[in-house]
TORKOL-4160 file (C-alpha; in steps of 0.2 Angstrom, whole numbers, padded with zeros to 4 digits, m for minus):
325
<pt num="1" X="0560" Y="0580" Z="0513"/>
<pt num="2" X="0573" Y="0592" Z="0520"/>
<pt num="3" X="0562" Y="0598" Z="0534"/>
<pt num="4" X="0558" Y="0581" Z="0540"/>
<pt num="5" X="0568" Y="0579" Z="0556"/>
<pt num="6" X="0574" Y="0563" Z="0565"/>
<pt num="7" X="0580" Y="0563" Z="0583"/>
<pt num="8" X="0580" Y="0553" Z="0599"/>
<pt num="9" X="0571" Y="0557" Z="0615"/>
<pt num="10" X="0572" Y="0549" Z="0633"/>
<pt num="11" X="0555" Y="0544" Z="0639"/>
<pt num="12" X="0549" Y="0532" Z="0653"/>
<pt num="13" X="0567" Y="0525" Z="0655"/>
<pt num="14" X="0569" Y="0521" Z="0636"/>
<pt num="15" X="0577" Y="0530" Z="0621"/>
<pt num="16" X="0564" Y="0532" Z="0607"/>
<pt num="17" X="0568" Y="0536" Z="0589"/>
<pt num="18" X="0556" Y="0549" Z="0581"/>
<pt num="19" X="0553" Y="0556" Z="0564"/>
<pt num="20" X="0544" Y="0573" Z="0564"/>
<pt num="21" X="0538" Y="0586" Z="0552"/>
<pt num="22" X="0528" Y="0602" Z="0554"/>
<pt num="23" X="0523" Y="0615" Z="0567"/>
<pt num="24" X="0506" Y="0616" Z="0576"/>
<pt num="25" X="0496" Y="0605" Z="0587"/>
<pt num="26" X="0504" Y="0589" Z="0591"/>
<pt num="27" X="0498" Y="0573" Z="0582"/>
<pt num="28" X="0507" Y="0556" Z="0587"/>
<pt num="29" X="0507" Y="0542" Z="0574"/>
<pt num="30" X="0509" Y="0524" Z="0580"/>
<pt num="31" X="0513" Y="0510" Z="0569"/>
<pt num="32" X="0509" Y="0492" Z="0569"/>
<pt num="33" X="0518" Y="0475" Z="0566"/>
<pt num="34" X="0529" Y="0473" Z="0557"/>
<pt num="35" X="0532" Y="0491" Z="0553"/>
<pt num="36" X="0541" Y="0506" Z="0560"/>
<pt num="37" X="0538" Y="0525" Z="0560"/>
<pt num="38" X="0542" Y="0524" Z="0541"/>
<pt num="39" X="0525" Y="0517" Z="0538"/>
<pt num="40" X="0518" Y="0535" Z="0541"/>
<pt num="41" X="0530" Y="0543" Z="0528"/>
<pt num="42" X="0515" Y="0549" Z="0517"/>
<pt num="43" X="0505" Y="0556" Z="0532"/>
<pt num="44" X="0520" Y="0567" Z="0540"/>
<pt num="45" X="0520" Y="0579" Z="0525"/>
<pt num="46" X="0501" Y="0580" Z="0523"/>
<pt num="47" X="0499" Y="0584" Z="0541"/>
<pt num="48" X="0513" Y="0596" Z="0542"/>
<pt num="49" X="0505" Y="0605" Z="0526"/>
<pt num="50" X="0488" Y="0606" Z="0535"/>
<pt num="51" X="0496" Y="0615" Z="0550"/>
<pt num="52" X="0500" Y="0601" Z="0562"/>
<pt num="53" X="0516" Y="0594" Z="0570"/>
<pt num="54" X="0516" Y="0576" Z="0566"/>
<pt num="55" X="0528" Y="0565" Z="0576"/>
<pt num="56" X="0530" Y="0546" Z="0572"/>
<pt num="57" X="0540" Y="0536" Z="0585"/>
<pt num="58" X="0547" Y="0519" Z="0582"/>
<pt num="59" X="0538" Y="0511" Z="0597"/>
<pt num="60" X="0548" Y="0501" Z="0610"/>
<pt num="61" X="0555" Y="0486" Z="0602"/>
<pt num="62" X="0556" Y="0493" Z="0585"/>
<pt num="63" X="0568" Y="0502" Z="0573"/>
<pt num="64" X="0580" Y="0513" Z="0582"/>
<pt num="65" X="0571" Y="0513" Z="0598"/>
<pt num="66" X="0576" Y="0503" Z="0614"/>
<pt num="67" X="0570" Y="0486" Z="0616"/>
<pt num="68" X="0568" Y="0480" Z="0634"/>
<pt num="69" X="0576" Y="0463" Z="0637"/>
<pt num="70" X="0560" Y="0456" Z="0646"/>
<pt num="71" X="0546" Y="0451" Z="0636"/>
<pt num="72" X="0534" Y="0456" Z="0650"/>
<pt num="73" X="0539" Y="0474" Z="0647"/>
<pt num="74" X="0528" Y="0475" Z="0631"/>
<pt num="75" X="0510" Y="0477" Z="0638"/>
<pt num="76" X="0499" Y="0490" Z="0630"/>
<pt num="77" X="0500" Y="0500" Z="0646"/>
<pt num="78" X="0519" Y="0501" Z="0645"/>
<pt num="79" X="0518" Y="0508" Z="0628"/>
<pt num="80" X="0504" Y="0520" Z="0633"/>
<pt num="81" X="0516" Y="0526" Z="0647"/>
<pt num="82" X="0529" Y="0529" Z="0634"/>
<pt num="83" X="0517" Y="0540" Z="0624"/>
<pt num="84" X="0511" Y="0550" Z="0639"/>
<pt num="85" X="0530" Y="0553" Z="0643"/>
<pt num="86" X="0533" Y="0558" Z="0625"/>
<pt num="87" X="0519" Y="0571" Z="0625"/>
<pt num="88" X="0528" Y="0578" Z="0641"/>
<pt num="89" X="0545" Y="0577" Z="0632"/>
<pt num="90" X="0538" Y="0587" Z="0617"/>
<pt num="91" X="0533" Y="0601" Z="0629"/>
<pt num="92" X="0514" Y="0598" Z="0626"/>
<pt num="93" X="0499" Y="0596" Z="0637"/>
<pt num="94" X="0490" Y="0585" Z="0625"/>
<pt num="95" X="0490" Y="0577" Z="0608"/>
<pt num="96" X="0479" Y="0568" Z="0595"/>
<pt num="97" X="0484" Y="0550" Z="0594"/>
<pt num="98" X="0483" Y="0540" Z="0578"/>
<pt num="99" X="0487" Y="0522" Z="0576"/>
<pt num="100" X="0486" Y="0507" Z="0564"/>
<pt num="101" X="0486" Y="0489" Z="0568"/>
<pt num="102" X="0494" Y="0487" Z="0585"/>
<pt num="103" X="0496" Y="0506" Z="0585"/>
<pt num="104" X="0477" Y="0507" Z="0584"/>
<pt num="105" X="0475" Y="0495" Z="0599"/>
<pt num="106" X="0487" Y="0506" Z="0609"/>
<pt num="107" X="0479" Y="0522" Z="0603"/>
<pt num="108" X="0462" Y="0517" Z="0608"/>
<pt num="109" X="0468" Y="0512" Z="0626"/>
<pt num="110" X="0478" Y="0528" Z="0627"/>
<pt num="111" X="0462" Y="0538" Z="0623"/>
<pt num="112" X="0452" Y="0528" Z="0635"/>
<pt num="113" X="0463" Y="0529" Z="0650"/>
<pt num="114" X="0471" Y="0546" Z="0647"/>
<pt num="115" X="0458" Y="0558" Z="0639"/>
<pt num="116" X="0467" Y="0572" Z="0648"/>
<pt num="117" X="0482" Y="0569" Z="0637"/>
<pt num="118" X="0475" Y="0562" Z="0621"/>
<pt num="119" X="0461" Y="0574" Z="0615"/>
<pt num="120" X="0456" Y="0564" Z="0600"/>
<pt num="121" X="0460" Y="0547" Z="0593"/>
<pt num="122" X="0460" Y="0540" Z="0575"/>
<pt num="123" X="0462" Y="0521" Z="0572"/>
<pt num="124" X="0466" Y="0512" Z="0556"/>
<pt num="125" X="0460" Y="0494" Z="0554"/>
<pt num="126" X="0457" Y="0489" Z="0572"/>
<pt num="127" X="0440" Y="0495" Z="0580"/>
<pt num="128" X="0438" Y="0499" Z="0598"/>
<pt num="129" X="0432" Y="0482" Z="0606"/>
<pt num="130" X="0425" Y="0478" Z="0624"/>
<pt num="131" X="0435" Y="0467" Z="0635"/>
<pt num="132" X="0432" Y="0449" Z="0629"/>
<pt num="133" X="0424" Y="0437" Z="0641"/>
<pt num="134" X="0439" Y="0425" Z="0642"/>
<pt num="135" X="0458" Y="0428" Z="0639"/>
<pt num="136" X="0464" Y="0428" Z="0621"/>
<pt num="137" X="0474" Y="0412" Z="0623"/>
<pt num="138" X="0457" Y="0403" Z="0627"/>
<pt num="139" X="0447" Y="0413" Z="0614"/>
<pt num="140" X="0458" Y="0411" Z="0598"/>
<pt num="141" X="0456" Y="0395" Z="0589"/>
<pt num="142" X="0467" Y="0379" Z="0590"/>
<pt num="143" X="0464" Y="0363" Z="0581"/>
<pt num="144" X="0473" Y="0347" Z="0579"/>
<pt num="145" X="0480" Y="0353" Z="0562"/>
<pt num="146" X="0483" Y="0372" Z="0565"/>
<pt num="147" X="0484" Y="0386" Z="0577"/>
<pt num="148" X="0479" Y="0404" Z="0576"/>
<pt num="149" X="0494" Y="0415" Z="0572"/>
<pt num="150" X="0494" Y="0424" Z="0589"/>
<pt num="151" X="0497" Y="0407" Z="0597"/>
<pt num="152" X="0512" Y="0404" Z="0585"/>
<pt num="153" X="0519" Y="0422" Z="0589"/>
<pt num="154" X="0517" Y="0419" Z="0608"/>
<pt num="155" X="0529" Y="0404" Z="0608"/>
<pt num="156" X="0545" Y="0410" Z="0615"/>
<pt num="157" X="0559" Y="0410" Z="0602"/>
<pt num="158" X="0549" Y="0401" Z="0588"/>
<pt num="159" X="0542" Y="0415" Z="0577"/>
<pt num="160" X="0558" Y="0426" Z="0577"/>
<pt num="161" X="0569" Y="0412" Z="0571"/>
<pt num="162" X="0558" Y="0410" Z="0556"/>
<pt num="163" X="0555" Y="0428" Z="0553"/>
<pt num="164" X="0573" Y="0433" Z="0555"/>
<pt num="165" X="0580" Y="0420" Z="0543"/>
<pt num="166" X="0577" Y="0431" Z="0528"/>
<pt num="167" X="0570" Y="0448" Z="0533"/>
<pt num="168" X="0567" Y="0454" Z="0515"/>
<pt num="169" X="0557" Y="0439" Z="0510"/>
<pt num="170" X="0548" Y="0439" Z="0527"/>
<pt num="171" X="0542" Y="0457" Z="0524"/>
<pt num="172" X="0538" Y="0455" Z="0506"/>
<pt num="173" X="0527" Y="0440" Z="0510"/>
<pt num="174" X="0518" Y="0448" Z="0525"/>
<pt num="175" X="0516" Y="0465" Z="0517"/>
<pt num="176" X="0509" Y="0457" Z="0501"/>
<pt num="177" X="0497" Y="0444" Z="0509"/>
<pt num="178" X="0489" Y="0457" Z="0521"/>
<pt num="179" X="0487" Y="0470" Z="0507"/>
<pt num="180" X="0472" Y="0473" Z="0496"/>
<pt num="181" X="0483" Y="0467" Z="0481"/>
<pt num="182" X="0482" Y="0449" Z="0488"/>
<pt num="183" X="0463" Y="0449" Z="0484"/>
<pt num="184" X="0446" Y="0450" Z="0492"/>
<pt num="185" X="0445" Y="0443" Z="0510"/>
<pt num="186" X="0429" Y="0435" Z="0505"/>
<pt num="187" X="0439" Y="0423" Z="0494"/>
<pt num="188" X="0446" Y="0408" Z="0504"/>
<pt num="189" X="0461" Y="0407" Z="0492"/>
<pt num="190" X="0467" Y="0425" Z="0497"/>
<pt num="191" X="0482" Y="0422" Z="0507"/>
<pt num="192" X="0482" Y="0429" Z="0525"/>
<pt num="193" X="0497" Y="0430" Z="0536"/>
<pt num="194" X="0485" Y="0434" Z="0551"/>
<pt num="195" X="0475" Y="0418" Z="0551"/>
<pt num="196" X="0479" Y="0400" Z="0555"/>
<pt num="197" X="0496" Y="0392" Z="0555"/>
<pt num="198" X="0498" Y="0374" Z="0551"/>
<pt num="199" X="0506" Y="0364" Z="0565"/>
<pt num="200" X="0524" Y="0359" Z="0561"/>
<pt num="201" X="0525" Y="0373" Z="0548"/>
<pt num="202" X="0530" Y="0392" Z="0549"/>
<pt num="203" X="0519" Y="0407" Z="0546"/>
<pt num="204" X="0528" Y="0410" Z="0530"/>
<pt num="205" X="0526" Y="0393" Z="0522"/>
<pt num="206" X="0509" Y="0396" Z="0515"/>
<pt num="207" X="0512" Y="0414" Z="0509"/>
<pt num="208" X="0517" Y="0418" Z="0491"/>
<pt num="209" X="0533" Y="0428" Z="0488"/>
<pt num="210" X="0527" Y="0442" Z="0476"/>
<pt num="211" X="0537" Y="0443" Z="0460"/>
<pt num="212" X="0533" Y="0461" Z="0458"/>
<pt num="213" X="0530" Y="0472" Z="0473"/>
<pt num="214" X="0513" Y="0480" Z="0475"/>
<pt num="215" X="0511" Y="0497" Z="0468"/>
<pt num="216" X="0510" Y="0506" Z="0485"/>
<pt num="217" X="0527" Y="0499" Z="0490"/>
<pt num="218" X="0543" Y="0505" Z="0481"/>
<pt num="219" X="0558" Y="0494" Z="0482"/>
<pt num="220" X="0567" Y="0509" Z="0491"/>
<pt num="221" X="0553" Y="0509" Z="0504"/>
<pt num="222" X="0555" Y="0490" Z="0507"/>
<pt num="223" X="0574" Y="0492" Z="0508"/>
<pt num="224" X="0571" Y="0504" Z="0523"/>
<pt num="225" X="0560" Y="0492" Z="0532"/>
<pt num="226" X="0571" Y="0478" Z="0529"/>
<pt num="227" X="0587" Y="0487" Z="0535"/>
<pt num="228" X="0577" Y="0492" Z="0551"/>
<pt num="229" X="0572" Y="0474" Z="0555"/>
<pt num="230" X="0589" Y="0467" Z="0551"/>
<pt num="231" X="0595" Y="0478" Z="0564"/>
<pt num="232" X="0582" Y="0476" Z="0577"/>
<pt num="233" X="0575" Y="0458" Z="0573"/>
<pt num="234" X="0557" Y="0454" Z="0575"/>
<pt num="235" X="0558" Y="0449" Z="0594"/>
<pt num="236" X="0552" Y="0466" Z="0600"/>
<pt num="237" X="0537" Y="0466" Z="0589"/>
<pt num="238" X="0532" Y="0448" Z="0594"/>
<pt num="239" X="0533" Y="0453" Z="0612"/>
<pt num="240" X="0517" Y="0463" Z="0610"/>
<pt num="241" X="0508" Y="0447" Z="0606"/>
<pt num="242" X="0516" Y="0438" Z="0621"/>
<pt num="243" X="0507" Y="0450" Z="0632"/>
<pt num="244" X="0489" Y="0448" Z="0625"/>
<pt num="245" X="0483" Y="0438" Z="0640"/>
<pt num="246" X="0492" Y="0451" Z="0652"/>
<pt num="247" X="0484" Y="0465" Z="0643"/>
<pt num="248" X="0467" Y="0456" Z="0645"/>
<pt num="249" X="0470" Y="0455" Z="0664"/>
<pt num="250" X="0475" Y="0473" Z="0665"/>
<pt num="251" X="0460" Y="0479" Z="0655"/>
<pt num="252" X="0449" Y="0473" Z="0670"/>
<pt num="253" X="0453" Y="0489" Z="0678"/>
<pt num="254" X="0444" Y="0499" Z="0664"/>
<pt num="255" X="0429" Y="0488" Z="0660"/>
<pt num="256" X="0414" Y="0499" Z="0656"/>
<pt num="257" X="0425" Y="0515" Z="0653"/>
<pt num="258" X="0421" Y="0523" Z="0637"/>
<pt num="259" X="0432" Y="0532" Z="0625"/>
<pt num="260" X="0426" Y="0549" Z="0629"/>
<pt num="261" X="0436" Y="0559" Z="0616"/>
<pt num="262" X="0432" Y="0562" Z="0597"/>
<pt num="263" X="0436" Y="0548" Z="0586"/>
<pt num="264" X="0439" Y="0542" Z="0568"/>
<pt num="265" X="0439" Y="0524" Z="0562"/>
<pt num="266" X="0445" Y="0519" Z="0545"/>
<pt num="267" X="0447" Y="0502" Z="0538"/>
<pt num="268" X="0452" Y="0494" Z="0521"/>
<pt num="269" X="0438" Y="0484" Z="0513"/>
<pt num="270" X="0451" Y="0470" Z="0511"/>
<pt num="271" X="0458" Y="0472" Z="0528"/>
<pt num="272" X="0463" Y="0455" Z="0535"/>
<pt num="273" X="0454" Y="0459" Z="0551"/>
<pt num="274" X="0437" Y="0459" Z="0542"/>
<pt num="275" X="0439" Y="0440" Z="0539"/>
<pt num="276" X="0438" Y="0437" Z="0558"/>
<pt num="277" X="0420" Y="0431" Z="0562"/>
<pt num="278" X="0409" Y="0445" Z="0570"/>
<pt num="279" X="0421" Y="0459" Z="0566"/>
<pt num="280" X="0407" Y="0468" Z="0556"/>
<pt num="281" X="0396" Y="0467" Z="0572"/>
<pt num="282" X="0410" Y="0474" Z="0583"/>
<pt num="283" X="0413" Y="0489" Z="0571"/>
<pt num="284" X="0394" Y="0492" Z="0570"/>
<pt num="285" X="0393" Y="0492" Z="0589"/>
<pt num="286" X="0407" Y="0504" Z="0592"/>
<pt num="287" X="0397" Y="0520" Z="0596"/>
<pt num="288" X="0392" Y="0511" Z="0612"/>
<pt num="289" X="0410" Y="0511" Z="0617"/>
<pt num="290" X="0415" Y="0527" Z="0608"/>
<pt num="291" X="0400" Y="0539" Z="0609"/>
<pt num="292" X="0410" Y="0553" Z="0600"/>
<pt num="293" X="0414" Y="0542" Z="0585"/>
<pt num="294" X="0413" Y="0556" Z="0571"/>
<pt num="295" X="0417" Y="0546" Z="0556"/>
<pt num="296" X="0418" Y="0527" Z="0552"/>
<pt num="297" X="0423" Y="0523" Z="0534"/>
<pt num="298" X="0428" Y="0508" Z="0523"/>
<pt num="299" X="0441" Y="0512" Z="0510"/>
<pt num="300" X="0438" Y="0501" Z="0494"/>
<pt num="301" X="0451" Y="0490" Z="0488"/>
<pt num="302" X="0463" Y="0494" Z="0502"/>
<pt num="303" X="0470" Y="0480" Z="0514"/>
<pt num="304" X="0478" Y="0480" Z="0531"/>
<pt num="305" X="0492" Y="0493" Z="0528"/>
<pt num="306" X="0480" Y="0507" Z="0525"/>
<pt num="307" X="0490" Y="0522" Z="0527"/>
<pt num="308" X="0503" Y="0515" Z="0515"/>
<pt num="309" X="0490" Y="0508" Z="0502"/>
<pt num="310" X="0478" Y="0522" Z="0502"/>
<pt num="311" X="0488" Y="0538" Z="0507"/>
<pt num="312" X="0477" Y="0551" Z="0499"/>
<pt num="313" X="0461" Y="0544" Z="0506"/>
<pt num="314" X="0469" Y="0542" Z="0524"/>
<pt num="315" X="0477" Y="0560" Z="0523"/>
<pt num="316" X="0460" Y="0568" Z="0518"/>
<pt num="317" X="0451" Y="0559" Z="0531"/>
<pt num="318" X="0464" Y="0563" Z="0545"/>
<pt num="319" X="0464" Y="0581" Z="0540"/>
<pt num="320" X="0445" Y="0583" Z="0539"/>
<pt num="321" X="0444" Y="0575" Z="0556"/>
<pt num="322" X="0458" Y="0585" Z="0564"/>
<pt num="323" X="0449" Y="0601" Z="0558"/>
<pt num="324" X="0433" Y="0597" Z="0567"/>
<pt num="325" X="0442" Y="0597" Z="0584"/>
């Protein structure tokens, strides 16, 4: 759309690339892995039409934004720092923060630690969770035969070599396998890129390469993502996983602190996260951590890429939530 603007902004010692649309109260849209700001293409116009100023950054390490050389510079709090600085750079005192996948984890933490700057939060796919009793590297499964994908992603220079080899095939496989089109998560035959990885193999080996793209992903859209990751590589995104234990350590400072702002949670009925044991209990228990959880909804048929797979449902829920604030 002609009124959609792309530009660069200096924040927190980095240059971030933004896509924005609309006028009004500020709404920040934070993407996940492996995505860019383009994942919010359907939301930018809908939010602008509803009277909001929607700003979607390529988060550090992604797209046209800077990617620090040191993997240690990718903790959740580093990214929250970018977003606080972004609100300042946009000349605003506060914003509503919206996130999907990793962006949801970041959004929850931003709202938890800076309720003065983030007046409400909407999270897609990832619920607010209390701090685990042990570090993720000890919690996520490993067997003689296979390791959980976060362990695979955490090994230096291993996953990027595999994912960078054929960017188009990588994204086709991951986008399809984590989408609702792959099948119900209750079916053990439904492929899952965010599950166990057989030792000695790559993440992509067990995933089908779809002959036809899912209906929610046009070839032109895939091409834009492919071009982005061909330019940036996957290392920046993988570095978020390399800080899971560090994030856990830093979270000790905020144990017991609730998310004190109004919140919305949406998840696709076929989200890969729902296959994780105990996830339904975590979602059910969220009001203890998020006392102002206004809406919590499951969207039938949709998978992990919720804002892309079910844009009309997500847009309606976001606008309804924003209007209650």
